[in-house]
C-alpha positions, 0 to 999 in steps of 0.5 A: 500500500502506498503512503502518502506523507506530503501533498503538494498544492501548487496555486496560482489563486486561480478558481481551479487553484482553489478547488485543488486546494480544497481536494488536497486538504481533504486528501492531507485529512484522509492520509493524515498527510502534511499539506505543503502550499506552493505559489511561484512567483514570477522573477521578474529580473529575468525578463527585465531588458535593459534600455538607455534611459531610466531603469526601474527599481526591479529589485523593489518591484520584486519585493513587492511581488512577493510579500504580496504573494505572501500574504495571500499565500498565508490567507488561504491556510486556516489555523485548523490546516496549520494545526491538524494537517501541520500545512505550510505556505511556501513562496518561490521565485522563478522564470520556470514554475514547472521546475520549481514545483518539481525541484520542491517536491523533490527536496521535501519528498512529496508523495502527490502534487495537486494542481488545478487546471482550466477545463 
């Protein structure tokens, strides 16, 4: 029998991601598993092209994006999630979200990844 100890739900804060979180939360309860809720913030520095003239403060912009995402991510987990499922919110910054999700899953010994889909 397969033991599921760690469940990862990747979210982009969309309606399908909310459905995935509900499913992941229920699945974690059924298997007494730890719930990992992950969001990958776009690494805007990897997308900025140097131009002549005034350059935006990319570091400050990234910090603002990260902070807003962290706040939204933390709000998705209830105190019950944290207490009963040992739920943790994980925020990563990357220009390759899929690779970041897989790397985190490998490093955190994730047994199941749940991701919402559009259609």
